C-alpha positions as CSV (number, residue, x, y, z in Angstrom):
1,X,-22.6,-0.7,17.4
2,X,-23.1,-2.3,14.0
3,X,-21.6,-5.5,12.8
4,X,-19.9,-5.5,9.4
5,X,-19.1,-8.5,7.3
6,X,-16.1,-8.3,5.1
7,X,-12.8,-10.0,4.0
8,X,-9.3,-8.6,4.2
9,X,-7.6,-6.8,1.2
10,X,-5.7,-9.3,-1.0
11,X,-2.3,-9.4,-2.7
12,X,0.3,-11.9,-1.6
13,X,1.3,-14.2,1.2
14,X,3.9,-13.1,3.8
15,X,5.5,-14.5,7.0
16,X,6.3,-17.7,8.9
17,X,6.2,-20.9,6.7
18,X,3.9,-19.1,4.2
19,X,5.2,-17.7,0.8
20,X,4.3,-14.7,-1.3
21,X,3.3,-15.1,-4.9
22,X,0.3,-14.7,-7.4
23,X,-1.8,-17.5,-8.7
24,X,-5.2,-17.0,-10.4
25,X,-6.3,-15.4,-7.1
26,X,-4.2,-15.7,-3.9
27,X,-3.6,-19.5,-3.9
28,X,0.0,-20.3,-4.3
29,X,2.1,-22.8,-6.2
30,X,5.3,-21.6,-4.8
31,X,5.8,-23.4,-1.4
32,X,9.5,-24.0,-1.4
33,X,9.4,-27.3,-3.3
34,X,10.8,-28.6,-6.6
35,X,7.3,-27.9,-8.0
36,X,8.4,-24.1,-8.4
37,X,10.9,-25.1,-11.2
38,X,8.1,-26.7,-13.2
39,X,5.5,-23.9,-12.9
40,X,3.1,-26.4,-11.3
41,X,3.1,-28.6,-14.4
42,X,2.3,-32.2,-13.5
43,X,1.8,-31.4,-9.9
44,X,-1.0,-33.9,-9.2
45,X,0.7,-36.7,-11.1
46,X,4.4,-36.5,-10.5
47,X,4.6,-38.3,-7.1
48,X,8.3,-37.6,-6.9
49,X,8.6,-36.7,-3.2
50,X,6.7,-36.2,0.1
51,X,5.6,-32.6,-1.1
52,X,3.0,-34.5,-3.1
53,X,1.0,-34.1,0.1
54,X,0.2,-30.6,-0.9
55,X,-0.6,-31.4,-4.6
56,X,-2.1,-34.9,-4.4
57,X,-1.8,-37.1,-1.3
58,X,-2.4,-40.3,-3.5
59,X,1.3,-39.8,-4.6
60,X,2.6,-41.0,-1.3
61,X,1.8,-44.5,-2.4
62,X,4.7,-44.3,-4.9
63,X,7.3,-43.3,-2.2
64,X,9.2,-46.2,-0.7
65,X,10.4,-46.1,2.9
66,X,10.5,-42.8,4.9
67,X,11.1,-39.6,3.0
68,X,11.5,-36.1,4.3
69,X,11.6,-32.8,2.3
70,X,12.4,-29.4,3.8
71,X,12.6,-26.2,1.8
72,X,13.4,-22.5,2.2
73,X,12.3,-19.8,-0.2
74,X,12.9,-16.1,-0.9
75,X,10.4,-14.0,-2.9
76,X,10.9,-10.4,-4.1
77,X,9.4,-8.2,-6.9
78,X,8.3,-4.9,-8.1
79,X,4.7,-3.7,-7.6
80,X,4.5,0.0,-7.8
81,X,1.6,2.2,-8.4
82,X,1.8,5.4,-10.6
83,X,-1.1,7.8,-10.1
84,X,-2.5,9.9,-12.9
85,X,-4.1,13.4,-13.1
86,X,-7.6,12.0,-12.1
87,X,-6.3,11.3,-8.6
88,X,-7.6,13.9,-6.2
89,X,-5.8,13.0,-3.0
90,X,-2.4,14.5,-2.2
91,X,0.4,12.1,-1.2
92,X,3.5,10.4,-2.3
93,X,4.0,7.4,-4.6
94,X,3.2,4.0,-3.3
95,X,6.7,2.6,-3.0
96,X,7.2,-1.0,-3.8
97,X,4.2,-2.8,-2.1
98,X,6.1,-6.2,-2.1
99,X,8.8,-6.6,0.5
100,X,11.3,-9.4,0.1
101,X,10.4,-12.2,2.3
102,X,11.7,-15.7,3.3
103,X,9.5,-18.7,4.0
104,X,9.6,-22.5,4.2
105,X,7.8,-25.8,4.2
106,X,8.2,-29.3,5.5
107,X,6.9,-32.8,4.4
108,X,7.4,-36.3,5.7
109,X,6.0,-39.6,4.2
110,X,6.2,-43.2,5.5
111,X,5.4,-46.5,3.8
112,X,3.6,-48.8,6.2
113,X,3.3,-51.7,3.8
114,X,2.6,-52.5,0.1
115,X,-0.7,-50.7,0.2
116,X,-0.7,-48.0,2.9
117,X,1.3,-44.8,3.4
118,X,1.1,-42.0,5.8
119,X,2.5,-38.5,5.9
120,X,2.3,-34.9,7.2
121,X,2.8,-31.6,5.5
122,X,3.2,-28.1,6.8
123,X,3.1,-25.3,4.3
124,X,1.4,-22.0,3.2
125,X,-0.4,-22.0,-0.1
126,X,-3.0,-19.3,0.7
127,X,-2.5,-15.6,1.7
128,X,-1.5,-12.1,1.0
129,X,0.5,-9.1,2.0
130,X,0.5,-5.4,0.8
131,X,2.7,-2.7,2.4
132,X,2.4,0.7,0.8
133,X,4.1,3.9,2.1
134,X,1.8,5.3,4.9
135,X,1.5,8.8,3.3
136,X,0.9,7.7,-0.3
137,X,-2.0,9.0,-2.4
138,X,-4.1,5.8,-1.9
139,X,-3.8,5.6,1.8
140,X,-7.6,6.1,2.3
141,X,-8.1,2.8,0.4
142,X,-5.2,0.8,1.9
143,X,-1.9,1.3,3.7
144,X,-0.8,-2.2,4.7
145,X,-2.5,-5.5,5.4
146,X,-1.6,-9.2,5.7
147,X,-3.2,-12.5,5.8
148,X,-1.5,-15.8,6.6
149,X,-2.9,-19.2,5.9
150,X,-0.6,-21.9,7.5
151,X,-1.8,-25.4,6.7
152,X,-1.2,-28.5,8.7
153,X,-2.1,-31.6,6.7
154,X,-1.9,-35.2,8.1
155,X,-2.5,-37.5,5.2
156,X,-3.0,-41.2,4.3
157,X,-2.8,-43.0,0.9
158,X,-3.8,-46.5,-0.2
159,X,-2.5,-48.3,-3.4
160,X,-5.0,-50.8,-4.7
161,X,-2.7,-52.2,-7.4
162,X,-0.1,-51.1,-10.0
163,X,-2.7,-48.8,-11.7
164,X,-4.8,-47.1,-9.0
165,X,-3.9,-45.2,-5.8
166,X,-6.1,-42.8,-3.6
167,X,-5.2,-40.4,-0.9
168,X,-6.8,-38.0,1.5
169,X,-5.5,-35.4,3.9
170,X,-7.2,-33.4,6.7
171,X,-6.3,-29.7,6.4
172,X,-6.2,-27.5,9.5
173,X,-5.5,-23.9,8.4
174,X,-4.5,-21.3,10.9
175,X,-5.5,-17.9,9.6
176,X,-3.9,-14.7,10.9
177,X,-5.2,-11.3,9.6
178,X,-4.4,-7.7,10.3
179,X,-5.1,-4.5,8.3
180,X,-4.3,-0.8,8.5
181,X,-5.9,2.0,6.5
182,X,-5.9,5.9,6.8
183,X,-9.1,7.9,7.5
184,X,-9.7,11.3,5.7
185,X,-10.7,13.6,8.6
186,X,-10.8,16.6,6.3
187,X,-12.9,15.5,3.3
188,X,-13.0,18.0,0.4
189,X,-10.2,19.9,2.2
190,X,-12.8,21.7,4.4
191,X,-10.5,21.6,7.5
192,X,-6.8,21.0,8.2
193,X,-7.2,18.1,10.5
194,X,-4.6,15.3,10.3
195,X,-5.6,11.8,9.0
196,X,-7.2,9.3,11.3
197,X,-6.6,5.6,11.0
198,X,-8.3,2.3,11.6
199,X,-6.7,-1.1,12.4
200,X,-8.1,-4.6,12.6
201,X,-6.5,-7.8,13.8
202,X,-7.7,-11.4,14.6
203,X,-6.9,-15.1,14.2
204,X,-9.0,-18.2,13.4
205,X,-8.8,-21.9,12.6
206,X,-10.5,-23.3,9.5
207,X,-10.8,-27.0,8.4
208,X,-10.9,-28.8,5.0
209,X,-9.6,-31.7,3.1
210,X,-7.2,-32.7,0.2
211,X,-8.4,-35.7,-1.8
212,X,-6.7,-37.3,-4.9
213,X,-6.4,-40.2,-7.1
214,X,-3.7,-41.3,-9.5
215,X,-4.2,-43.7,-12.4
216,X,-1.2,-45.4,-14.1
217,X,-2.4,-47.2,-17.3
218,X,1.1,-48.2,-18.2
219,X,4.7,-47.9,-16.8
220,X,5.8,-44.3,-17.2
221,X,2.4,-42.8,-17.5
222,X,0.4,-41.2,-14.6
223,X,-2.7,-39.2,-14.6
224,X,-3.6,-37.4,-11.4
225,X,-6.8,-35.8,-10.3
226,X,-6.8,-33.7,-7.0
227,X,-9.5,-31.8,-5.1
228,X,-9.1,-29.4,-2.2
229,X,-12.2,-28.4,-0.3
230,X,-13.1,-24.9,0.7
231,X,-11.9,-23.6,4.1
232,X,-14.1,-21.1,6.0
233,X,-12.2,-18.5,8.2
234,X,-14.2,-16.1,10.4
235,X,-12.5,-13.2,11.9
236,X,-14.2,-10.8,14.4
237,X,-12.7,-7.7,16.2
238,X,-13.5,-4.2,17.0
239,X,-12.3,-1.4,14.8
240,X,-9.5,0.4,16.4
241,X,-10.0,4.0,15.4
242,X,-7.4,6.7,15.9
243,X,-8.6,10.3,15.4
244,X,-10.8,12.3,17.6
245,X,-14.3,13.6,16.7
246,X,-17.9,12.6,17.4
247,X,-18.3,10.9,13.9
248,X,-15.3,8.7,14.2
249,X,-16.0,8.0,17.9
250,X,-19.2,6.2,16.8
251,X,-17.2,3.7,14.9
252,X,-14.4,3.1,17.4
253,X,-14.7,-0.4,18.8
254,X,-17.5,-1.4,16.4
255,X,-17.6,-5.2,16.1
256,X,-16.6,-6.0,12.6
257,X,-16.9,-9.6,11.3
258,X,-14.8,-10.6,8.2
259,X,-15.9,-13.9,6.6
260,X,-13.5,-15.5,4.1
261,X,-13.8,-18.6,2.1
262,X,-10.6,-20.2,0.9
263,X,-11.7,-21.5,-2.5
264,X,-12.1,-25.2,-3.4
265,X,-9.9,-26.3,-6.3
266,X,-9.7,-29.0,-8.8
267,X,-6.3,-30.1,-10.6
268,X,-5.9,-32.5,-13.5
269,X,-2.2,-33.4,-14.3
270,X,-0.3,-35.7,-16.6
271,X,3.2,-37.2,-16.2
272,X,4.5,-39.0,-19.2
273,X,7.9,-40.6,-19.4
274,X,9.1,-40.3,-23.0
275,X,12.3,-42.2,-22.8
276,X,15.1,-42.8,-20.2
277,X,16.0,-39.0,-20.2
278,X,12.8,-37.0,-21.1
279,X,9.5,-36.6,-19.4
280,X,6.5,-34.5,-20.3
281,X,4.2,-32.8,-17.6
282,X,1.0,-30.8,-17.8
283,X,-1.7,-29.5,-15.5
284,X,-5.1,-27.8,-15.7
285,X,-6.4,-26.2,-12.6
286,X,-9.7,-24.5,-11.6
287,X,-10.2,-22.3,-8.5
288,X,-13.6,-21.2,-7.2
289,X,-12.9,-17.6,-6.5
290,X,-16.5,-16.5,-7.1
291,X,-17.4,-17.6,-3.6
292,X,-14.7,-15.5,-2.0
293,X,-17.0,-12.6,-1.0
294,X,-15.9,-9.1,0.0
295,X,-12.3,-8.0,0.0
296,X,-12.4,-5.5,2.8
297,X,-13.9,-2.9,5.0
298,X,-13.5,0.8,4.5
299,X,-14.3,3.9,6.4
300,X,-15.7,6.8,4.4
301,X,-16.3,10.3,5.7
302,X,-18.0,13.6,4.9
303,X,-18.5,16.8,6.9
304,X,-21.4,15.3,8.9
305,X,-21.1,11.5,8.5
306,X,-18.8,8.6,8.9
307,X,-19.6,5.1,7.7
308,X,-18.0,1.6,7.7
309,X,-18.9,-0.4,4.6
310,X,-18.0,-3.5,2.7
311,X,-16.1,-3.6,-0.5
312,X,-17.3,-6.2,-3.0
313,X,-14.5,-8.1,-4.5
314,X,-16.5,-9.1,-7.7
315,X,-14.1,-12.0,-8.0
316,X,-14.6,-14.7,-10.7
317,X,-13.4,-18.3,-11.0
318,X,-9.9,-18.7,-12.4
319,X,-8.1,-21.3,-14.7
320,X,-4.5,-22.4,-14.7
321,X,-2.7,-24.1,-17.6
322,X,0.9,-25.3,-17.3
323,X,3.3,-27.3,-19.5
324,X,6.7,-28.5,-18.3
325,X,9.4,-31.1,-18.9
326,X,12.2,-32.9,-17.1
327,X,15.4,-34.0,-18.5
328,X,17.8,-36.5,-16.8
329,X,21.1,-35.0,-17.9
330,X,23.2,-37.4,-15.9
331,X,22.6,-40.2,-13.4
332,X,22.8,-37.5,-10.7
333,X,21.4,-34.3,-12.3
334,X,17.7,-33.8,-13.3
335,X,16.7,-30.5,-15.0
336,X,13.1,-29.1,-14.6
337,X,11.5,-26.4,-16.6
338,X,7.9,-25.1,-17.2
339,X,5.6,-22.3,-18.4
340,X,2.1,-21.4,-17.1
341,X,-0.8,-19.1,-17.6
342,X,-3.3,-18.0,-14.9
343,X,-6.5,-16.1,-15.7
344,X,-7.4,-13.1,-13.5
345,X,-9.7,-13.4,-10.5
346,X,-10.8,-9.8,-11.0
347,X,-11.9,-7.9,-14.1
348,X,-10.3,-4.6,-15.1
349,X,-13.3,-2.6,-13.9
350,X,-13.2,-4.2,-10.3
351,X,-9.4,-4.1,-9.8
352,X,-8.3,-2.0,-6.9
353,X,-5.2,-1.0,-4.9
354,X,-6.4,-3.4,-2.3
355,X,-6.2,-6.3,-4.8
356,X,-3.7,-5.5,-7.5
357,X,-4.0,-8.7,-9.4
358,X,-4.3,-9.5,-13.0
359,X,-3.7,-12.5,-15.3
360,X,-0.2,-13.8,-15.1
361,X,2.5,-15.8,-16.9
362,X,5.1,-18.0,-15.3
363,X,8.4,-19.1,-16.6
364,X,10.4,-21.4,-14.3
365,X,13.4,-23.8,-14.1
366,X,15.2,-25.8,-11.6
367,X,17.6,-28.6,-11.0
368,X,17.8,-31.6,-8.6
369,X,21.2,-33.0,-7.8
370,X,21.7,-36.4,-6.1
371,X,24.4,-36.1,-3.5
372,X,24.1,-39.9,-2.9
373,X,21.4,-42.5,-3.4
374,X,19.4,-41.2,-0.3
375,X,19.9,-37.5,-0.5
376,X,18.8,-34.9,-3.1
377,X,19.2,-31.2,-3.2
378,X,17.0,-29.0,-5.4
379,X,17.4,-25.3,-6.5
380,X,14.5,-23.6,-8.4
381,X,13.5,-20.3,-9.8
382,X,10.3,-18.8,-11.1
383,X,9.2,-15.5,-12.7
384,X,5.6,-14.4,-12.4
385,X,4.8,-11.6,-14.8
386,X,1.6,-9.5,-14.3
387,X,2.3,-6.5,-16.5
388,X,0.4,-3.3,-16.3
389,X,-2.7,-3.2,-14.1
390,X,-5.1,-0.2,-14.4
391,X,-7.0,1.1,-11.3
392,X,-9.7,3.6,-10.7
393,X,-11.3,3.7,-7.3
394,X,-13.5,6.4,-5.5
395,X,-15.5,6.8,-2.3
396,X,-19.0,8.2,-2.3
397,X,-19.0,10.4,0.8
398,X,-15.5,11.9,0.8
399,X,-15.2,11.9,-3.0
400,X,-11.6,10.5,-2.6
401,X,-10.3,9.0,-5.8
402,X,-7.2,7.2,-6.7
403,X,-6.5,6.5,-10.4
404,X,-3.5,5.2,-12.3
405,X,-1.8,1.8,-12.8
406,X,0.8,-0.6,-11.6
407,X,3.5,-0.6,-14.3
408,X,5.2,-3.8,-15.3
409,X,4.5,-5.7,-12.1
410,X,6.5,-8.8,-11.5
411,X,7.4,-11.4,-8.7
412,X,10.4,-13.8,-8.6
413,X,10.8,-16.9,-6.4
414,X,14.1,-18.6,-5.5
415,X,13.8,-21.8,-3.7
416,X,16.2,-24.4,-2.2
417,X,15.1,-27.7,-0.7
418,X,16.5,-31.1,0.3
419,X,15.0,-34.5,0.4
420,X,16.2,-37.4,2.6
421,X,15.2,-41.1,2.1
422,X,15.5,-43.7,4.9
């Protein structure tokens, strides 16, 4: 049986310690840390807690003693598809494709001496989940799918002097993938046979690195540059086909390989202390989504044929710009706020119900309160606005077409975390 190469449909992260949210593609800034309230502004330069392991491991060199941050996060939103008259498949509306979901993260750092620091992070900053109603009009393109990318990152940092610090982390990403899509067993309405369905499920490990440097030209000013390498995930399983018939039986069990490249990224950030109360933060980020590949495998049918083919993502690289501030309102209370823009990884002509993404805007805020000199608690909130997203997809054999748009799509994140210093 033929081997197919593809990648899983993409929208948002779901489950375990991973989060759901949109970045330029499906890389996430919301990982249950205080960074949520800043919209990622200054992420590679702040060095204000052990969660810097995720954004720039060099930041550990600024953390005295042993510090631990643990966070929980709830995400919810509204991503609904409204079909138009060009849709030629019967079925219900999509329902809200984004289910509310909780997640979390954990970080620890330890200062060995005046130069060396070590740490460990567990978080999810890559992934997706889409969950449509099973009988909706776009069921032949996607019903539900999920991808988890849980990262385990042991890290080390070295501080040369008051100006320069470097850090590196080895990233082990555990990828978990599953997908489910309906199959049209009555193309063009020639018969009254019920829909078939195919399922796919597999797991894999991928490995990469986080590397960063921080330069502090003067007290109160930090410039951070961070790089995360690509991570290759390779999934392989047989298509699990439901639906009798000689055409579909040929595809049942067909070994299907899905190759995915988690993109490399580069982030440049600034942290500038303006006075005893105010600080300015900014970030510029690039993500290499053009190397992602295909977004999925689909089964298409006609009266005398059935095929499994790849769906080309047509992704392009994305850019992120963010600006934020911090205000030390009292000795105990620190207020964070930020705004960010992410370009879209997919053009309007390539957008699909499999990957309902677009450019996005973020507004965010949060507050950190010092319970005592060794314990902080943070609450943060972010709104990600994607707006209207038009879609027009069709299949060549069956002629199935889904056309319409996602109206006023948005996601919100509410995060709580605590930091302990020893």
